[in-house]
LONU-872170 format. One line per 8 residues: their letters; for each residue x negated, y, z negated of N, C-alpha, C. Coordinates in nm, 4 decimals. Each point is the difference from the previous one (the first is absolute). Example, Ala and Ser with C-alpha at 12.3 -4.5 7.8 and 13.67 -1.06 7.14 Angstrom:
<rs>
AS> -1.3190 -0.5690 -0.7800 0.0890 0.1190 0.0000 -0.0900 0.1200 0.0000  0.0350 0.1050 0.0720 -0.0820 0.1190 -0.0060 0.0770 0.1090 -0.0730 .
</rs>
This chain:
<rs>
MLACTASG> 0.5691 -0.1944 2.4874 -0.1524 -0.0717 -0.0391 -0.0106 0.0411 -0.1584  -0.0189 -0.1090 -0.0773 -0.0677 0.0358 -0.1283 -0.1649 0.0504 0.0124  -0.0039 0.0695 -0.1154 -0.1363 0.0577 -0.0111 -0.0919 -0.0757 -0.0437  -0.1357 -0.0368 0.0566 -0.0759 -0.1225 -0.0426 -0.0999 0.0716 -0.0899  -0.0446 -0.0995 -0.0697 -0.1151 0.0578 -0.0867 -0.1081 -0.1040 0.0345  -0.1293 0.0484 -0.0753 -0.0733 -0.0889 -0.0261 0.0132 -0.0999 -0.0892  -0.0828 -0.1039 -0.0248 0.0071 -0.1284 -0.1081 -0.0437 0.0963 -0.1091  0.0485 -0.0706 -0.0991 -0.0413 0.0918 -0.1454 0.1420 0.0727 -0.0573 .
YTYAGLAS> -0.0742 0.0919 -0.1029 0.0997 0.0843 -0.0479 0.0072 0.1357 0.0296  0.1063 0.0417 0.0260 0.0405 0.1449 0.0350 0.1137 0.0732 -0.0697  -0.0208 0.1155 -0.0412 0.0895 0.0752 -0.0921 0.0508 0.1427 0.0435  0.0927 0.0431 -0.0554 0.0580 0.1375 0.0110 0.0599 0.0386 -0.1078  -0.0635 0.0927 -0.0551 0.0528 0.0277 -0.1834 -0.0592 0.1839 -0.0382  0.0223 -0.0302 -0.1133 -0.0695 0.1288 -0.0823 -0.0712 -0.0388 -0.1098  -0.1016 0.0320 -0.0647 -0.0664 -0.0181 -0.1276 -0.0123 0.1329 -0.0812  0.0133 -0.0126 -0.1133 -0.0189 0.0980 -0.0942 -0.1598 0.0373 -0.0114 .
SAKTHGVG> -0.0200 0.1422 -0.0010 -0.1353 0.0515 0.0164 -0.0612 -0.0065 -0.1295  0.0654 -0.0558 -0.1402 -0.0320 -0.0033 -0.1094 0.0126 -0.1374 -0.0516  -0.0571 -0.0666 -0.1123 0.0377 -0.1187 -0.0419 0.1219 0.0381 -0.0863  0.0783 -0.1211 -0.0165 0.1378 0.0233 -0.0571 0.0073 -0.1387 -0.0852  0.0860 -0.0146 -0.0727 0.0454 -0.0862 -0.0854 0.1446 -0.0982 0.0562  0.0446 0.0371 0.1022 0.1395 -0.0500 0.0589 0.0068 0.0686 0.1257  0.0732 -0.0735 0.0919 0.0660 0.0566 0.1284 0.1345 -0.0371 0.0309  0.0986 0.0534 0.0307 0.1210 -0.0266 0.0408 0.0594 0.0803 0.1064 .
ALVTAIGA> 0.0970 -0.0666 0.0495 0.0705 0.0531 0.1529 0.1264 -0.0910 0.0099  0.0927 0.1130 0.0654 0.1321 -0.0748 0.0618 -0.0383 -0.0334 0.1439  0.0114 -0.1552 -0.0063 -0.0563 -0.0531 0.1286 0.1223 -0.0668 0.0860  0.0077 0.0074 0.1308 0.1081 -0.0439 0.0906 -0.0552 -0.0832 0.1079  0.0381 -0.1104 0.0257 0.0006 -0.0529 0.1304 0.0697 0.0217 0.1054  -0.0380 0.1019 0.0676 0.0896 0.0599 0.1192 0.0001 -0.0949 0.1131  -0.0193 -0.1091 0.0145 0.0034 -0.0876 0.1279 -0.0772 -0.1293 -0.0232  0.0594 -0.0739 0.0910 -0.0496 -0.1434 -0.0163 -0.1569 -0.0308 0.0187 .
PAVSGDNG> -0.0685 -0.0772 -0.0633 -0.0959 0.0060 -0.0074 -0.0497 -0.1136 0.1389  -0.1058 0.0069 0.0611 -0.0234 -0.0763 0.1135 -0.1731 -0.0615 -0.0084  0.0065 -0.1368 -0.0372 -0.1398 -0.0410 -0.0290 -0.0269 -0.1045 0.1183  -0.0994 0.0239 0.0905 -0.0641 -0.0821 0.0886 -0.1100 -0.1080 -0.0405  -0.0359 -0.0801 0.0796 -0.1104 -0.0876 -0.0633 0.0566 -0.1166 -0.1158  -0.0694 -0.0716 -0.0098 0.0368 -0.1203 -0.1066 -0.0348 0.0463 -0.1451  -0.1118 0.0877 -0.0274 -0.0341 0.0405 -0.1114 0.0004 0.1574 0.0094  0.0960 0.0644 -0.0886 -0.0015 0.1554 0.0172 0.0932 0.0227 -0.0895 .
HVAGWVGV> -0.0039 0.1568 -0.0652 0.1338 0.0533 -0.0756 -0.0126 0.1382 0.0218  0.1174 0.0543 -0.0403 0.0045 0.1656 -0.0004 0.0466 0.0070 -0.1711  -0.0231 0.1032 -0.0292 0.0450 0.0645 -0.1494 0.0053 0.1516 -0.0257  0.0985 0.0088 -0.0699 -0.0287 0.1658 -0.0501 -0.0079 0.0160 -0.1594  -0.0784 0.0479 -0.0459 -0.0566 -0.0182 -0.1500 -0.0284 0.1300 -0.0722  0.0003 -0.0084 -0.1217 -0.0663 0.0998 -0.1082 -0.0642 -0.0909 -0.0797  -0.1459 0.0578 -0.0232 -0.0466 -0.0386 -0.1100 -0.1457 0.0571 -0.0073  -0.0952 -0.0691 -0.0892 -0.1411 0.0482 -0.0490 -0.0884 -0.1257 0.0289 .
GGPGEGPN> -0.1272 0.0586 -0.0139 -0.1002 -0.0620 0.0140 -0.0097 -0.0642 0.1309  -0.1197 -0.0784 0.0437 -0.0360 -0.0743 0.1284 -0.1082 -0.0623 -0.0246  -0.0609 -0.0264 0.1517 -0.1066 -0.0986 -0.0272 -0.1291 0.0645 -0.0347  -0.0721 -0.0399 -0.0660 -0.1344 0.0288 -0.0723 0.0371 0.1200 -0.0875  0.1378 0.0162 -0.0585 0.0119 0.1021 -0.0950 -0.0066 -0.0696 -0.1199  0.0119 -0.0948 -0.0541 -0.0177 -0.0745 -0.1398 -0.1211 0.0025 -0.0438  0.0039 -0.0605 -0.1250 -0.1415 -0.0220 -0.0731 -0.1144 -0.0603 0.0919  -0.1099 0.0545 -0.0215 -0.1036 -0.0319 0.0969 0.0099 -0.0169 0.1306 .
GKDEWIQV> 0.0934 0.0728 0.0632 -0.0079 0.0099 0.1163 0.1017 -0.1015 0.0861  0.1015 -0.0743 -0.1205 0.0850 -0.1114 0.0779 0.1279 0.0607 0.0267  0.0835 -0.0762 0.0573 0.0896 0.0449 0.0954 0.1418 -0.0097 -0.1609  0.0664 0.0934 0.0120 0.0837 0.0271 -0.1198 0.1202 0.0992 0.0488  0.1437 -0.0445 0.0142 0.0906 0.0907 0.0277 0.1221 -0.0476 -0.0422  0.1189 0.0697 -0.0019 0.1437 -0.0032 -0.0228 0.0687 0.0641 0.0792  0.1219 -0.0603 0.0706 0.0930 0.0730 0.0940 0.1443 -0.0581 0.0015  0.1033 0.0591 0.0230 0.0941 -0.0404 0.0285 0.0665 0.0710 0.1471 .
GFSGFKGS> 0.0660 -0.0793 0.0690 0.0548 0.0326 0.1089 0.1020 -0.0866 0.0710  0.0201 0.0300 0.1449 0.0766 -0.0974 0.0695 -0.1193 -0.0470 0.0702  0.0415 -0.1473 0.0834 -0.0663 -0.0723 0.0796 0.0583 -0.0711 0.0842  -0.0403 -0.0170 0.1298 0.0690 -0.0801 0.1052 -0.0685 -0.0659 0.0784  0.0181 -0.1298 0.0525 -0.0731 -0.1041 0.0136 0.0684 -0.0301 0.1765  -0.0518 -0.0758 0.0687 0.0387 -0.0785 0.1359 0.1169 -0.0640 -0.0217  0.0775 0.0522 0.0996 0.2006 -0.1043 0.0010 0.0876 0.1079 -0.0735  -0.0426 0.0825 -0.0599 0.1117 0.0512 -0.0812 0.0048 0.1259 -0.0019 .
PNSDLYYE> 0.1049 0.0899 0.0288 0.0456 0.1318 0.0146 0.0157 0.0538 -0.1365  -0.0181 -0.0716 -0.1077 0.0525 0.0255 -0.1370 -0.1496 0.0381 -0.0634  0.0074 0.0447 -0.1205 -0.1079 0.0348 -0.0724 -0.0231 -0.0872 -0.1510  -0.0951 -0.0200 -0.0399 0.0004 -0.0650 -0.1354 -0.0370 0.1456 -0.1190  0.0487 0.0153 -0.1071 -0.0435 0.0682 -0.1167 -0.1180 -0.0657 -0.0700  -0.1276 0.0461 0.0175 -0.1172 -0.0604 -0.0895 -0.0985 0.0787 -0.0654  -0.0835 -0.0739 -0.1074 -0.0746 0.0693 -0.0800 -0.1391 -0.0741 0.0240  -0.1142 0.0576 0.0133 -0.1105 -0.0658 -0.0036 -0.1077 0.0257 -0.1053 .
VTRAGSAP> -0.0926 -0.0908 -0.0390 -0.0843 0.0192 -0.1034 -0.1256 -0.0702 0.0400  -0.1362 0.0897 -0.0035 -0.0948 -0.0674 0.0075 -0.1268 0.0563 -0.1121  -0.0059 -0.1216 -0.1087 -0.0735 0.0542 -0.1061 -0.1571 -0.0392 0.0555  -0.0914 0.0725 -0.0880 -0.1228 -0.0072 0.0567 -0.0970 -0.1574 0.0163  -0.0338 -0.0387 0.0970 -0.0604 -0.1208 0.0156 0.1044 -0.0976 0.0119  0.1087 0.0448 0.0185 0.1277 -0.1383 0.0293 0.0713 0.0555 0.1326  0.0575 -0.0931 0.0524 0.0514 -0.0044 0.1494 0.1594 0.0919 -0.0510  0.0361 0.0373 0.1315 0.1171 0.1159 -0.0334 0.1262 -0.1388 -0.0143 .
TYHRVQAN> 0.0784 0.0799 -0.0865 0.1457 -0.0819 -0.0143 0.1229 0.0973 0.0413  0.0880 -0.0739 0.0733 0.1172 0.0552 0.0826 0.1230 -0.0707 -0.0967  0.0587 0.1412 -0.0349 0.1235 -0.0406 -0.0749 0.1143 0.0291 0.0840  0.1262 -0.0671 0.0366 0.1016 0.0414 0.0760 0.1088 0.0203 -0.1090  0.0597 0.1456 -0.0027 0.0859 0.0600 -0.0666 0.1699 -0.0578 0.0242  -0.0011 0.0408 0.1521 0.1212 -0.0118 0.0848 -0.0170 -0.0478 0.1199  0.0754 -0.1032 0.0845 -0.0427 -0.0303 0.1158 0.1281 0.0410 0.0977  -0.0504 0.0202 0.1383 0.1088 0.0183 0.0797 0.0842 0.1218 0.0032 .
LPPGTTKR> -0.0889 0.1155 -0.0257 0.0738 0.1249 -0.0295 0.0396 0.0711 0.1661  0.0919 0.0391 0.0368 0.0309 0.0390 0.1108 -0.0616 0.1289 0.0266  -0.0265 0.0455 0.1303 -0.0287 0.1311 0.0609 0.0666 0.1065 -0.0653  -0.0462 0.1201 -0.0633 0.0722 0.1085 -0.0516 0.0091 -0.0174 -0.1358  -0.0468 -0.1038 -0.0966 -0.0304 -0.0414 -0.1256 -0.0825 0.1491 -0.0555  0.0384 0.0320 -0.1185 -0.0978 0.0907 -0.0725 0.0003 -0.0315 -0.1250  -0.1371 0.0378 -0.0346 -0.0360 -0.0308 -0.1465 -0.0913 0.1014 -0.0398  0.0229 0.0218 -0.1560 -0.0747 0.1039 -0.0617 -0.1312 -0.0890 -0.0746 .
LAVLEMGT> -0.0972 -0.0178 0.0497 -0.1441 -0.0751 -0.0367 -0.0831 0.0688 -0.0491  -0.0748 -0.0689 -0.1279 -0.1186 0.0872 -0.0759 -0.0723 -0.1122 -0.0478  -0.1232 0.0160 -0.0292 -0.0828 -0.0620 -0.0852 -0.0601 0.1062 -0.1293  0.0060 -0.0623 -0.0917 -0.0518 0.1106 -0.1050 -0.0532 -0.0522 -0.1355  -0.1217 0.0453 -0.0239 -0.0875 -0.0098 -0.0935 0.1094 0.0286 -0.1450  -0.0352 -0.1139 -0.0988 0.0974 -0.0118 -0.1105 -0.0766 0.1413 -0.1061  0.1059 0.0773 -0.0571 -0.0651 0.0781 -0.0886 -0.0483 -0.0377 -0.1030  0.0100 -0.1093 -0.0902 -0.0344 -0.0371 -0.1314 -0.1202 -0.1109 0.0339 .
RPNFWRVW> -0.0349 -0.0329 0.1398 -0.0908 -0.1143 0.0330 -0.0890 0.0533 0.1254  -0.0872 0.0609 -0.0375 -0.1091 0.0260 0.0969 -0.0683 -0.1303 0.0869  0.0242 -0.0008 0.1374 -0.0226 -0.0953 0.0946 0.0832 -0.1022 -0.0189  0.1428 0.0343 -0.0278 0.0915 -0.1201 0.0324 0.1208 0.1098 0.0941  0.0798 -0.0657 0.0686 0.0550 0.0428 0.1053 0.1224 -0.0872 0.0266  0.1087 0.0726 0.0371 0.1085 -0.0661 0.0361 0.0700 0.0318 0.1422  0.0785 -0.0577 0.0574 0.0666 0.0215 0.1176 0.1357 0.0343 -0.0099  0.0634 0.0989 0.0672 0.1275 0.0494 -0.0273 0.0647 0.0145 0.1344 .
VDGRAVSR> 0.1438 -0.0504 -0.0048 0.0762 0.0291 0.1030 0.1486 0.0622 -0.0474  0.0274 0.0860 0.0626 0.1343 0.0808 -0.0239 -0.0043 0.0205 -0.1531  -0.0963 0.0370 -0.0289 0.0026 0.0438 -0.1682 0.0009 -0.1336 -0.0952  -0.0366 -0.1256 0.0680 -0.0288 -0.1205 -0.1216 -0.1148 -0.0563 0.0246  -0.0555 -0.0440 -0.1112 -0.1313 -0.0796 0.0364 0.0381 -0.1325 0.0288  -0.0884 -0.0287 0.1032 0.0202 -0.1656 0.0705 -0.1188 -0.0648 -0.0422  -0.1158 0.0579 -0.0666 -0.1020 -0.0805 -0.0293 -0.0224 -0.0036 -0.1513  -0.0704 -0.1146 -0.0457 -0.0603 0.0250 -0.1345 -0.1273 0.1143 -0.0065 .
PIYLPGSH> -0.0475 0.0430 -0.1064 -0.0943 0.0814 -0.0172 -0.1347 -0.0804 0.1088  -0.0694 0.0519 0.0570 -0.1265 -0.0833 0.0852 -0.0976 0.0939 -0.0385  -0.1265 -0.0808 -0.0515 -0.1354 0.0761 -0.0466 -0.0573 -0.0059 0.1315  -0.0753 0.1344 0.0427 -0.0630 0.0182 0.0977 -0.1488 0.0914 -0.0766  -0.0808 -0.0871 -0.0391 -0.1188 0.0550 -0.0443 -0.0737 0.1131 0.0531  -0.0082 0.1344 -0.0574 -0.0843 0.1115 0.0481 0.0988 0.0753 0.1118  0.1142 -0.0088 -0.0347 0.0913 0.0925 0.0838 0.0401 0.1036 -0.0683  -0.0138 0.0148 -0.1246 0.0476 0.0987 -0.0548 -0.0616 0.1342 0.0523 .
GAWQGVAT> 0.0886 0.1204 0.0906 -0.0331 0.0961 0.0462 -0.1244 0.0135 0.0947  0.0178 -0.1308 0.0592 -0.1171 -0.0224 0.1269 0.0313 -0.0170 0.1237  0.1293 0.0023 0.0474 0.0583 -0.0186 0.1309 0.0707 0.1283 0.0480  -0.0104 0.0053 0.1277 0.1113 0.0820 0.0850 0.1066 -0.0549 0.0317  0.1483 0.0617 -0.0130 0.1288 -0.0821 0.0539 -0.0040 0.0220 0.1490  0.0519 -0.1359 0.0312 0.0193 0.0082 0.1461 0.1519 -0.0289 0.0295  0.0388 0.0651 0.1291 0.1446 -0.0252 0.0607 -0.0337 -0.0377 0.1456  0.0307 -0.1524 0.0366 -0.0243 0.0027 0.1520 0.0518 -0.1041 0.0546 .
AESWSETA> 0.0124 -0.0229 0.1157 0.0257 -0.1014 0.1087 -0.1170 -0.0776 0.0301  0.0141 -0.1402 0.0209 -0.1060 -0.0710 0.0130 0.0336 -0.1312 0.0905  -0.0961 -0.0150 0.1192 0.0040 -0.1019 0.0989 -0.1092 -0.0823 0.0057  0.0291 -0.1359 -0.0270 -0.1341 -0.0967 0.0535 0.0497 -0.1028 0.0595  -0.1243 -0.0283 0.1156 0.0051 -0.1207 0.0534 -0.1436 -0.0726 0.0032  -0.0024 -0.1283 0.0291 -0.1296 -0.0605 0.0033 -0.0245 -0.0573 0.1315  0.0966 0.0145 0.0805 0.0267 0.0108 0.1560 -0.1322 0.0380 0.0881  -0.0733 -0.0699 0.0545 -0.1334 0.0550 0.0694 0.0753 0.1112 0.1047 .
GGACNAFG> -0.0639 0.1079 0.0044 0.0587 0.0993 0.0698 0.1039 0.0831 -0.0245  0.0453 -0.0548 -0.1285 0.1003 0.1049 -0.0282 0.1604 -0.0622 0.0052  0.0843 0.0743 -0.0642 0.1518 -0.0404 0.0372 0.0903 0.0922 -0.0125  0.1014 0.0070 0.0692 0.1101 0.0947 0.0050 0.1216 -0.0077 -0.0973  -0.1073 0.0646 -0.1217 0.1392 -0.0016 -0.1075 0.0566 0.1475 -0.0132  0.1219 -0.0103 -0.0261 0.0998 0.1130 -0.0143 0.0591 0.0212 -0.1321  -0.0226 0.1350 -0.0693 0.0650 0.0026 -0.1303 0.0682 0.1677 -0.0088  0.0741 -0.0062 -0.0891 0.0311 0.1650 -0.0078 0.0421 -0.0017 -0.1788 .
YRFQDVVV> -0.0611 0.0813 -0.0625 0.0126 0.0559 -0.1399 0.0072 0.1262 -0.0260  0.1185 0.0477 -0.0760 0.0188 0.1209 -0.0352 -0.0401 0.0398 -0.1481  -0.1171 0.0811 -0.0536 -0.0274 0.0327 -0.1162 0.0692 0.1364 -0.0519  0.0665 -0.0049 -0.1023 0.0631 0.1563 -0.0279 -0.0577 -0.0036 -0.1204  -0.0072 0.1251 -0.0632 -0.0242 0.0392 -0.1476 -0.1337 -0.0551 -0.0387  -0.1094 -0.0388 0.0581 -0.1184 -0.0534 -0.0559 -0.0412 0.0645 -0.1433  -0.0320 -0.0785 -0.0816 -0.0135 0.0880 -0.1274 -0.1441 -0.0922 -0.0840  -0.0701 0.0597 -0.0389 -0.0972 -0.0446 -0.1048 0.0139 0.0331 -0.1624 .
ATRAGGAW> -0.0736 -0.1045 -0.0840 0.0189 0.0250 -0.1197 -0.1292 0.0454 -0.0583  0.0259 0.1196 -0.0633 -0.1275 0.0878 -0.0492 -0.0720 -0.0406 -0.1475  0.0791 -0.1106 -0.0560 -0.0428 -0.0730 -0.1259 0.0400 -0.1250 0.0212  -0.0116 -0.0986 -0.1097 0.0287 -0.1368 -0.0098 0.1485 0.0176 -0.0568  0.0824 -0.0748 0.0560 0.1291 0.0172 -0.0390 0.1144 0.1017 0.0531  -0.0621 0.0750 0.0752 0.1058 0.1054 0.0830 -0.0716 0.1017 0.0432  0.0636 0.1142 -0.0564 -0.0380 0.1396 0.0668 0.0160 0.0255 0.1349  0.0834 -0.0663 0.0574 0.0093 0.0122 0.1594 -0.0159 0.1566 0.0531 .
QALSHPLP> -0.0741 -0.0243 0.1211 0.0279 0.1324 0.0781 -0.0182 -0.0195 0.1513  0.0671 0.0989 0.0969 0.0099 -0.0316 0.1264 -0.1700 -0.0045 0.0451  -0.0139 -0.0994 0.1005 -0.1110 -0.0094 0.0633 -0.0565 0.1244 0.0837  -0.1054 0.0469 -0.0168 -0.0476 0.1557 0.0474 -0.1479 -0.0339 0.0346  -0.0127 0.1006 0.1315 -0.1261 -0.0175 0.0769 -0.0621 -0.1588 0.0103  0.0712 -0.0647 0.0832 -0.0207 -0.1521 -0.0091 -0.1209 -0.0172 0.1120  -0.0627 -0.1110 0.0082 -0.0994 -0.0526 0.0983 0.0977 -0.0737 0.1017  0.0167 0.0157 0.1164 0.0339 -0.0734 0.1076 -0.0511 -0.1498 0.0159 .
IRNGVNRL> 0.0562 -0.1043 0.0261 -0.0626 -0.1009 0.0278 0.0602 -0.0537 0.1349  -0.0659 -0.0204 0.1087 0.0585 -0.0621 0.1246 -0.1212 -0.0552 0.0879  0.0292 -0.1269 0.0631 -0.0946 -0.0429 0.0973 0.0912 -0.0790 0.0665  -0.0493 -0.0437 0.1263 0.0441 -0.0923 0.0734 0.1124 0.0806 0.1004  0.0918 -0.0512 0.0511 0.1095 0.0726 0.0690 0.1032 0.0340 -0.1080  -0.0121 -0.0112 -0.0689 0.1051 0.0645 -0.1340 0.0358 0.1354 -0.0041  0.1131 0.0368 0.0185 0.0747 0.1512 -0.0438 0.0140 0.0323 -0.1127  -0.0592 0.1230 -0.0379 0.0383 0.0451 -0.1442 0.0656 0.1307 0.0056 .
LLSGGSSF> 0.1158 0.0060 -0.0066 0.0959 0.1029 0.0140 0.0338 0.0989 -0.1386  -0.0701 0.1035 0.0196 0.0345 0.0941 -0.1674 0.1350 0.1009 -0.0121  0.0731 -0.0318 -0.0862 0.1093 0.0662 0.0497 0.0417 0.0946 -0.1331  -0.1289 0.0240 -0.0220 -0.0039 0.1429 -0.1094 -0.0061 -0.0522 -0.1488  -0.0631 0.0549 -0.0985 -0.0225 -0.0596 -0.1017 -0.0625 -0.0979 -0.0698  0.0253 -0.0872 -0.0586 -0.0086 -0.1495 -0.0446 0.0591 -0.1118 0.0689  0.0314 0.0471 0.1283 0.0960 -0.1309 0.0661 -0.0618 0.0007 0.1501  -0.0115 -0.1281 0.0684 -0.0042 -0.0310 0.1345 0.0259 -0.1268 0.0347 .
DAVSGRLD> -0.0155 -0.0301 0.1456 0.0537 -0.1088 0.0666 -0.1161 -0.0495 0.0387  -0.0329 -0.1369 -0.0111 -0.0995 -0.0726 0.0503 0.0686 -0.0980 0.1078  -0.0432 -0.0188 0.1587 0.0723 -0.0776 0.0870 -0.1069 -0.0384 0.0957  0.0330 -0.1229 0.0293 -0.0780 -0.0644 0.1166 0.0930 -0.0721 0.0978  -0.0360 0.0101 0.1240 0.0816 -0.1072 0.0886 0.1397 0.0411 -0.0016  0.0796 -0.0725 0.0895 0.1506 0.0313 0.0121 0.0669 -0.0680 -0.0908  0.0935 0.0585 -0.0951 0.0699 -0.0467 -0.0817 0.1324 -0.0489 0.0311  0.0438 -0.1412 -0.0272 0.1626 -0.0297 0.0358 0.0525 0.0570 -0.1297 .
KLVVPLPK> 0.1357 -0.0287 0.0237 0.0892 0.0466 -0.1237 -0.0253 0.1120 -0.0705  -0.0477 0.1168 0.1139 -0.0391 0.1302 -0.1022 0.1260 0.0641 -0.0789  0.0044 -0.0110 -0.1185 0.0999 0.0722 -0.0595 -0.0164 0.1339 -0.0550  -0.1211 0.0330 -0.0149 -0.0128 0.1284 -0.0571 -0.0743 0.0749 0.1096  0.0433 0.1319 0.0699 -0.0284 0.0633 0.1065 -0.1627 0.0433 -0.0558  -0.0998 -0.0085 0.1087 -0.1233 0.0693 -0.0303 -0.0176 0.1542 -0.0061  -0.0435 0.0545 -0.0554 0.0084 0.1652 0.0124 -0.0413 0.0555 0.0916  0.0645 0.0863 0.0847 -0.0495 0.0763 0.1308 -0.1013 0.0811 -0.0167 .
TGKPAPGT> -0.0195 0.0442 -0.1214 -0.0820 0.1185 -0.0496 -0.1180 -0.0558 -0.0635  0.0034 -0.1407 0.0066 -0.1215 -0.0460 -0.0866 -0.1213 0.0200 0.1073  -0.1209 0.0289 -0.0866 -0.1318 0.0403 0.1003 -0.0981 -0.0913 -0.0719  -0.1137 -0.0593 0.1200 -0.0784 -0.0710 -0.0655 -0.0975 0.0100 -0.0879  -0.0201 -0.0511 -0.0942 -0.1387 0.0567 -0.0883 -0.1291 0.0195 0.0556  -0.0586 0.1348 -0.0316 -0.1066 0.0419 0.0582 -0.1138 -0.0751 -0.0739  -0.1162 0.0105 0.0313 -0.1389 -0.0434 -0.0546 0.0067 -0.1365 -0.0897  0.0143 -0.1018 0.0125 0.0485 -0.1160 -0.0640 -0.1217 -0.0327 -0.0750 .
SLVAGPRA> 0.0112 -0.0440 -0.1357 -0.0991 -0.0813 -0.0662 0.0458 -0.1373 -0.0633  -0.0954 -0.0807 0.0116 0.0219 -0.1453 -0.0276 -0.0367 -0.0409 -0.1272  0.1030 -0.0109 -0.0941 -0.0411 -0.0141 -0.1722 0.0695 -0.1539 -0.0336  0.0801 -0.0552 0.0857 0.0483 -0.1465 -0.0201 -0.0880 -0.0999 0.0740  0.0049 -0.0974 -0.0628 -0.1274 -0.1346 0.0899 0.1148 -0.0861 0.0020  -0.0697 -0.1441 0.0364 0.0752 -0.0874 0.0147 0.0842 -0.0701 -0.1327  0.1102 -0.0525 0.0306 0.0563 -0.0647 -0.1306 -0.0162 -0.1317 0.0304  0.1139 -0.0977 -0.0570 0.0255 -0.1257 -0.0011 0.0263 -0.0534 0.1301 .
TASARR> -0.0667 -0.1302 0.0638 0.0285 -0.0462 0.0909 0.1653 -0.0679 0.0221  0.0357 -0.0288 0.0893 0.1536 -0.0369 0.0492 0.0067 -0.1203 -0.1025  -0.0951 -0.0724 -0.0127 0.0233 -0.1293 -0.0581 0.0169 -0.0008 -0.1426  -0.0671 0.0896 -0.0711 0.0060 0.0396 -0.1334 0.1519 0.0917 -0.0155  0.0529 0.0138 0.1019 0.1237 0.0628 -0.0470 0.1178 -0.0726 0.0358  0.0019 -0.1477 -0.0029 0.1119 -0.0541 0.0548 0.0141 -0.1067 -0.1482 .
</rs>
């Protein structure tokens, strides 16, 4: 049986305890995502910002990661941007990536242009400079899995993402350092397995085509804090 969640958003991941200028990680889709219900998705991403975190309490964020939808065992690589006062925009970078795919993902504020950000995949910029007003030194870095369903009573979504070597930028343009003293994020039935240092697995449900073994020594995160909120709806992601 797959683990079922309540309708809406659930998460499993880590956030920085301090404000940052960027966040990155080596992220692996460790099994085939499974999404039930007509409207839903799963994702594993790194990003900054969130609901109500833009100017005048408006939604504003930028993130990059893997996404999975109903009917496919593969994942898309995407980035998503929400500018204050605007709807989220979903940008597909690559499609139909099989389980086991690993990417080095990051979002980083530009060193010479405060409040401008770029999305990076495997050391290469995949976006133009993106202006996010009020973002300079304002946001925590987040690395998390995400599950969403609008089905009444919830849905049985399954996902598995491995986050290794999570780093945060201490200044615009770089100065990366390992994530330390993170705040755990977990709700719903999702599992957050800490493997030490700045690495973890986020898992929910039964994974098909599991290509990366789950750690036998991974332990559930203690005392969780919810610092991530709902992102875009599935309709905005397609």
